[in-house]
Residue frames relative to the residue before (quaternion, step in Angstrom):
aa qw qx qy qz dx dy dz
M 1.0000 0.0000 0.0000 0.0000 0.00 0.00 0.00
S 0.7598 0.3436 -0.1902 0.5181 3.58 1.06 -0.69
R 0.1571 -0.7784 0.5961 0.1190 3.54 -1.11 0.64
R 0.6036 0.5428 -0.3706 0.4513 3.55 1.21 0.35
G 0.0889 -0.7882 0.6067 0.0524 3.52 -0.93 0.89
S 0.6029 0.5942 -0.3319 0.4162 3.58 1.28 0.01
R 0.0414 0.7860 -0.6124 0.0736 3.53 -0.85 1.01
G 0.6700 0.4544 -0.3655 0.4593 3.53 -1.08 0.73
G 0.5862 -0.6144 0.4205 0.3195 3.56 -1.34 -0.06
L 0.7824 0.1670 -0.1238 0.5870 3.60 1.22 -0.20
R 0.0089 -0.8223 0.5678 -0.0365 3.57 -0.83 0.91
W 0.0905 -0.7592 0.6411 0.0663 3.52 -1.09 0.81
T 0.0434 -0.7722 0.6291 0.0771 3.57 -1.14 0.55
G 0.7444 0.4181 -0.2888 0.4332 3.55 -1.13 0.56
W 0.4069 0.7114 -0.4858 0.3039 3.64 1.19 0.25
P 0.5505 -0.5482 0.4909 0.3944 3.57 -1.22 0.39
P 0.6465 -0.5688 0.3299 0.3869 3.63 -1.00 0.76
R 0.6928 0.4738 -0.3196 0.4397 3.64 0.81 -0.85
A 0.6479 0.5110 -0.3220 0.4642 3.58 0.99 -0.78
L 0.6514 0.5144 -0.3135 0.4614 3.56 0.99 -0.82
A 0.6512 0.5099 -0.3149 0.4656 3.57 0.98 -0.86
A 0.6523 0.5136 -0.3232 0.4542 3.61 0.98 -0.79
A 0.6556 0.5107 -0.3154 0.4581 3.59 0.98 -0.81
C 0.6591 0.5017 -0.3124 0.4650 3.57 0.97 -0.83
L 0.6390 0.5220 -0.3263 0.4612 3.56 1.04 -0.75
L 0.6259 0.5653 -0.3315 0.4228 3.55 1.00 -0.82
L 0.7859 0.3317 -0.1691 0.4936 3.57 0.93 -0.89
S 0.5451 0.6392 -0.3949 0.3719 3.58 1.25 0.11
F 0.7334 0.3543 -0.2206 0.5366 3.61 1.29 -0.11
P 0.1015 0.8002 -0.5846 0.0872 3.63 0.53 1.07
P 0.6355 -0.4925 0.3942 0.4452 3.60 -1.25 0.22
P 0.6554 -0.5097 0.3591 0.4263 3.63 -1.14 0.53
S 0.2871 -0.7769 0.5428 0.1395 3.57 -0.74 1.04
P 0.4167 -0.7188 0.4931 0.2579 3.62 -0.84 0.93
A 0.8050 0.0578 -0.0202 0.5902 3.60 1.20 -0.35
A 0.2583 -0.7381 0.5920 0.1951 3.52 -1.29 0.22
P 0.4831 -0.6720 0.4624 0.3181 3.60 -0.87 0.83
E 0.5956 -0.6044 0.3836 0.3644 3.56 -1.14 0.55
E 0.7873 0.0024 -0.0464 0.6148 3.60 1.20 -0.30
I 0.1544 -0.7671 0.6191 0.0675 3.50 -1.11 0.81
Q 0.2066 0.8044 -0.5155 0.2109 3.57 -0.32 1.15
V 0.2215 -0.7307 0.6235 0.1681 3.55 -1.13 0.65
Y 0.2769 -0.7592 0.5685 0.1542 3.52 -0.84 1.03
L 0.1257 -0.7816 0.6098 0.0382 3.57 -0.83 1.06
D 0.6762 -0.4824 0.3495 0.4335 3.58 -1.14 -0.52
D 0.4132 0.6979 -0.4847 0.3275 3.60 1.23 0.27
M 0.0599 -0.8036 0.5919 -0.0194 3.57 -0.91 1.00
T 0.4738 -0.6363 0.5274 0.3042 3.54 -1.16 0.66
A 0.5430 -0.6194 0.4549 0.3384 3.59 -0.99 0.82
P 0.5920 -0.5856 0.4070 0.3754 3.63 -1.00 0.73
G 0.8219 0.2299 -0.1983 0.4819 3.52 -0.91 0.96
R 0.6228 0.5333 -0.3395 0.4609 3.60 1.29 0.06
F 0.2975 -0.7346 0.5870 0.1652 3.54 -1.20 0.70
G 0.0021 0.7926 -0.6093 -0.0244 3.59 -1.25 0.40
L 0.2102 -0.7657 0.5974 0.1125 3.54 -1.34 0.21
D 0.0515 -0.7438 0.6657 0.0310 3.55 -1.07 0.88
L 0.2077 -0.7532 0.6076 0.1427 3.56 -1.21 0.53
H 0.1225 -0.7716 0.6233 0.0338 3.58 -0.75 1.15
N 0.1350 0.7916 -0.5904 0.0811 3.58 -0.90 0.84
N 0.0478 0.7809 -0.6220 0.0313 3.52 -1.20 0.63
Y 0.2109 -0.7617 0.6038 0.1042 3.52 -1.28 0.47
V 0.3165 -0.7414 0.5612 0.1876 3.59 -0.89 0.95
L 0.2494 -0.8109 0.5180 0.1096 3.53 -0.13 1.32
S 0.7950 0.0204 0.0225 0.6058 3.56 1.02 -0.85
G 0.2668 0.7692 -0.5395 0.2145 3.60 -0.58 1.09
S 0.7170 -0.4412 0.3283 0.4283 3.50 -1.36 0.02
T 0.3288 -0.7294 0.5697 0.1880 3.55 -1.13 0.72
L 0.6390 0.4976 -0.3190 0.4923 3.56 1.34 0.09
P 0.5077 -0.6440 0.4567 0.3450 3.63 -0.99 0.67
D 0.4939 -0.6684 0.4772 0.2856 3.55 -1.13 0.72
Y 0.7746 0.0090 0.0113 0.6323 3.57 1.28 -0.46
A 0.6861 -0.4746 0.3402 0.4339 3.58 -1.23 0.24
G 0.8058 0.2406 -0.1934 0.5053 3.57 -0.69 1.08
A 0.5304 0.6419 -0.4032 0.3796 3.57 1.26 -0.14
Q 0.4201 -0.6633 0.5562 0.2724 3.55 -1.20 0.54
P 0.4458 -0.6754 0.5097 0.2921 3.63 -0.70 1.00
P 0.4353 -0.7644 0.4105 0.2401 3.60 -0.67 1.03
A 0.5096 0.6803 -0.4334 0.2995 3.62 1.12 -0.46
H 0.8698 0.0102 -0.0525 0.4905 3.56 -0.96 1.05
V 0.4060 0.6769 -0.4970 0.3604 3.57 0.99 0.87
Y 0.2038 -0.7544 0.6134 0.1143 3.54 -1.00 0.91
R 0.1125 -0.8042 0.5828 0.0315 3.55 -0.84 0.99
L 0.0537 -0.7772 0.6270 0.0019 3.53 -0.96 0.98
T 0.0116 -0.8190 0.5702 -0.0639 3.56 -0.70 1.14
P 0.1730 -0.7647 0.6118 0.1046 3.62 -0.26 1.16
E 0.1267 -0.7654 0.6269 0.0723 3.56 -1.11 0.80
F 0.1360 -0.7728 0.6186 0.0408 3.54 -0.68 1.18
Y 0.0197 0.8190 -0.5729 0.0267 3.59 -0.88 0.83
Y 0.1471 -0.7857 0.6000 0.0314 3.52 -1.25 0.63
G 0.3886 -0.7325 0.5138 0.2201 3.57 -0.89 0.92
L 0.2412 -0.7875 0.5525 0.1278 3.57 -0.55 1.16
S 0.7673 -0.1110 0.1052 0.6228 3.55 1.04 -0.88
E 0.7113 -0.4220 0.3098 0.4691 3.57 -1.23 -0.14
R 0.7604 0.3765 -0.1885 0.4945 3.59 1.18 -0.47
T 0.7674 0.3221 -0.1590 0.5310 3.59 1.21 -0.30
E 0.0543 -0.7825 0.6201 -0.0121 3.53 -1.17 0.75
L 0.2150 -0.7579 0.6058 0.1113 3.54 -1.10 0.82
G 0.0121 -0.8176 0.5753 -0.0208 3.55 -0.95 0.90
L 0.1654 -0.7709 0.6089 0.0875 3.55 -1.31 0.44
Y 0.1736 -0.7634 0.6172 0.0778 3.56 -0.85 1.10
V 0.1279 -0.7608 0.6318 0.0749 3.60 -0.99 0.86
L 0.2126 -0.8279 0.5127 0.0810 3.59 -0.35 1.29
S 0.0978 0.7734 -0.6238 0.0551 3.57 -1.06 0.81
T 0.1286 -0.7830 0.6058 0.0579 3.55 -1.21 0.60
L 0.1274 -0.7479 0.6453 0.0893 3.50 -1.31 0.53
P 0.2285 -0.7951 0.5446 0.1381 3.62 -0.33 1.19
A 0.6727 -0.4951 0.3533 0.4212 3.55 -1.26 0.30
Q 0.7714 0.1087 -0.0636 0.6238 3.58 1.09 -0.69
G 0.6771 0.4500 -0.3499 0.4654 3.55 -0.71 1.08
D 0.6260 -0.5592 0.4095 0.3573 3.51 -1.38 -0.02
A 0.6115 -0.5306 0.4394 0.3892 3.52 -1.31 0.33
N 0.1833 -0.7934 0.5744 0.0829 3.57 -1.07 0.75
L 0.2917 -0.6836 0.6372 0.2039 3.52 -1.22 0.66
D 0.1463 -0.8649 0.4801 0.0103 3.55 -0.43 1.28
G 0.7445 -0.4098 0.2160 0.4808 3.56 1.11 0.61
A 0.3596 -0.7191 0.5564 0.2099 3.52 -1.33 -0.26
K 0.1895 -0.7464 0.6270 0.1177 3.52 -1.39 0.39
L 0.2195 -0.7534 0.6092 0.1143 3.53 -0.94 0.96
R 0.0607 -0.8156 0.5751 0.0170 3.60 -0.88 0.89
F 0.1682 -0.7505 0.6345 0.0771 3.51 -1.26 0.65
K 0.0846 -0.8162 0.5715 -0.0027 3.57 -0.65 1.14
Y 0.0439 -0.7797 0.6246 0.0023 3.53 -1.04 0.94
V 0.0434 -0.7646 0.6427 0.0203 3.55 -1.05 0.83
A 0.4148 -0.7347 0.4882 0.2233 3.55 -0.77 1.10
P 0.6284 -0.5297 0.3955 0.4100 3.61 -1.17 0.46
H 0.1602 0.7793 -0.5874 0.1481 3.59 -0.96 0.88
D 0.5738 -0.5509 0.4588 0.3960 3.55 -1.30 0.12
P 0.3403 -0.7813 0.4843 0.1981 3.63 -0.48 1.16
A 0.6751 0.5206 -0.2957 0.4310 3.58 1.17 -0.36
S 0.8178 -0.0196 0.0651 0.5715 3.60 1.06 -0.66
G 0.7235 0.4500 -0.3188 0.4152 3.54 -1.18 0.58
P 0.7029 -0.4794 0.3250 0.4129 3.58 -1.32 -0.10
F 0.0443 -0.7552 0.6486 0.0839 3.51 -1.36 0.30
W 0.0359 -0.7986 0.6008 0.0024 3.56 -1.17 0.55
G 0.1175 0.7743 -0.6161 0.0847 3.49 -1.32 0.44
A 0.3192 -0.7347 0.5593 0.2132 3.56 -1.24 -0.41
N 0.1416 -0.7648 0.6225 0.0870 3.57 -1.22 0.56
L 0.1030 -0.7926 0.6008 0.0162 3.55 -0.76 1.10
E 0.0838 -0.7920 0.6045 0.0191 3.57 -0.92 1.01
L 0.0870 -0.7583 0.6453 0.0304 3.55 -1.05 0.89
G 0.0414 -0.8531 0.5192 -0.0292 3.57 -0.65 1.10
D 0.1208 -0.7130 0.6846 0.0917 3.51 -1.34 0.59
T 0.1246 0.8378 -0.5097 0.1510 3.56 0.04 1.33
S 0.6184 -0.5515 0.4259 0.3633 3.52 -1.35 0.36
R 0.5461 -0.6033 0.4605 0.3547 3.61 -1.16 0.50
R 0.4906 0.6441 -0.4449 0.3828 3.57 1.22 -0.12
V 0.7967 0.2885 -0.1182 0.5177 3.57 1.06 -0.79
S 0.8066 0.1311 -0.0861 0.5700 3.61 1.17 -0.21
E 0.4592 -0.6952 0.4838 0.2677 3.55 -0.88 0.97
S 0.7295 0.2922 -0.1858 0.5898 3.57 1.26 -0.51
P 0.3015 -0.8077 0.4670 0.1966 3.63 -0.01 1.19
W 0.6989 0.3051 -0.2190 0.6087 3.57 1.13 -0.73
N 0.1474 0.8126 -0.5442 0.1474 3.59 -0.55 1.13
A 0.1373 -0.7734 0.6145 0.0736 3.53 -1.28 0.40
E 0.0148 -0.7952 0.6060 -0.0107 3.56 -1.09 0.71
L 0.1424 -0.7777 0.6102 0.0503 3.53 -0.92 1.03
K 0.0327 -0.7908 0.6111 -0.0105 3.59 -0.82 1.05
G 0.3905 -0.6894 0.5591 0.2442 3.52 -1.12 0.75
I 0.2237 -0.7248 0.6313 0.1614 3.53 -1.30 0.37
L 0.0928 0.7991 -0.5801 0.1275 3.57 -0.32 1.29
G 0.1824 0.8055 -0.5472 0.1356 3.57 -0.78 0.94
W 0.1164 -0.7576 0.6392 0.0633 3.50 -1.37 0.28
R 0.0030 -0.7964 0.6047 -0.0070 3.55 -1.01 0.84
R 0.0522 0.7635 -0.6432 0.0256 3.48 -1.27 0.58
G 0.8178 -0.0591 -0.0100 0.5724 3.53 -0.38 1.23
R 0.8198 -0.1803 0.1655 0.5177 3.55 -0.75 -1.07
W 0.6140 0.5750 -0.3288 0.4293 3.56 1.29 -0.20
M 0.0695 0.7745 -0.6275 0.0394 3.53 -1.14 0.75
L 0.0324 -0.7618 0.6467 0.0192 3.54 -1.09 0.79
A 0.0997 0.8095 -0.5682 0.1088 3.60 -0.70 1.03
A 0.0103 -0.7896 0.6134 -0.0158 3.57 -1.12 0.70
N 0.2711 -0.7415 0.5959 0.1470 3.54 -1.30 0.51
P 0.0375 -0.8238 0.5653 0.0165 3.63 0.33 1.14
K 0.0767 -0.7804 0.6187 0.0477 3.54 -1.19 0.54
P 0.6693 -0.4871 0.3503 0.4382 3.59 -1.20 0.41
G 0.7411 0.3786 -0.2912 0.4719 3.54 -0.89 0.96
D 0.5351 0.6430 -0.4096 0.3640 3.60 1.17 -0.38
A 0.6293 0.5438 -0.3418 0.4375 3.59 0.97 -0.79
E 0.6490 0.5172 -0.3209 0.4565 3.57 1.05 -0.83
K 0.6226 0.5446 -0.3363 0.4502 3.58 1.08 -0.75
V 0.6436 0.5172 -0.3160 0.4674 3.54 1.00 -0.84
R 0.6759 0.4837 -0.2969 0.4702 3.61 0.87 -0.90
A 0.6683 0.5294 -0.2950 0.4314 3.59 1.09 -0.69
M 0.4909 0.6607 -0.4376 0.3619 3.58 1.23 -0.30
D 0.4853 -0.6485 0.5145 0.2814 3.50 -1.15 0.76
A 0.3864 -0.7599 0.4768 0.2144 3.57 -0.45 1.21
G 0.6566 0.5282 -0.3121 0.4387 3.58 1.20 -0.47
R 0.5588 0.6020 -0.4089 0.3976 3.61 1.19 -0.16
P 0.5812 -0.5790 0.4280 0.3792 3.60 -1.10 0.60
A 0.6502 -0.5620 0.3524 0.3705 3.58 -1.11 0.72
P 0.6625 0.5017 -0.3433 0.4376 3.67 0.84 -0.79
E 0.6381 0.5147 -0.3256 0.4710 3.59 1.07 -0.71
Q 0.6340 0.5220 -0.3374 0.4601 3.61 1.02 -0.73
V 0.6475 0.5112 -0.3130 0.4706 3.57 0.94 -0.89
A 0.6700 0.5049 -0.2962 0.4566 3.60 0.88 -0.93
A 0.6530 0.5202 -0.3174 0.4497 3.55 0.99 -0.84
F 0.6604 0.4917 -0.2996 0.4820 3.55 1.00 -0.83
A 0.6282 0.5449 -0.3221 0.4525 3.56 1.07 -0.79
K 0.6305 0.5533 -0.3269 0.4353 3.56 1.02 -0.86
E 0.6894 0.4721 -0.2858 0.4693 3.58 1.06 -0.66
G 0.5999 -0.6055 0.3589 0.3804 3.58 1.22 0.07
G 0.5754 0.6242 -0.3775 0.3698 3.58 1.23 0.00
L 0.8076 0.1504 -0.0686 0.5661 3.62 1.15 -0.36
K 0.1570 0.7405 -0.6444 0.1085 3.52 -0.94 0.98
S 0.1815 -0.7729 0.5956 0.1222 3.55 -1.14 0.52
K 0.0430 0.7751 -0.6301 0.0165 3.50 -1.27 0.53
């Protein structure tokens, strides 16, 4: 059902085994996160064929997190399981429409339907075998206050990537990422800086 194997905000392919193992180890021990996003995904230049439907399933579980709400009406993230089906449809060779359906299951209590997000993805014409590619992904959401302080929300992410042979580098920058980088404490060790940025959703590797 799914044609996506990429998750997170940054992805490399084609690394030597030792280098890949070291990178995964570096990002596998971030500081305890107070919450987990409802979906973690890196957008590349893969597109659904025009007129075709598809389905991805995003899920995560907060093993260790805060037992206190981040704001009035928020669901404390500790021991919450999140399942987010993503339905998508190819509009054209360059555009794709998607729908996320958000749901949560707290450690104690009933499962909740937490709203939906509609997304529109565009990828510019490019050589699919080699060289750079770019595009954008826009999401518009109507979500529960359990998962978002702003029930009506929007997010725009860029799609920037480059490939050559077995190598690929891709990222999904969004407005505000530059400020996060500048706000990092220059005195912190590099692994802690990477993990802190990753926790905010700006950097992931796979």
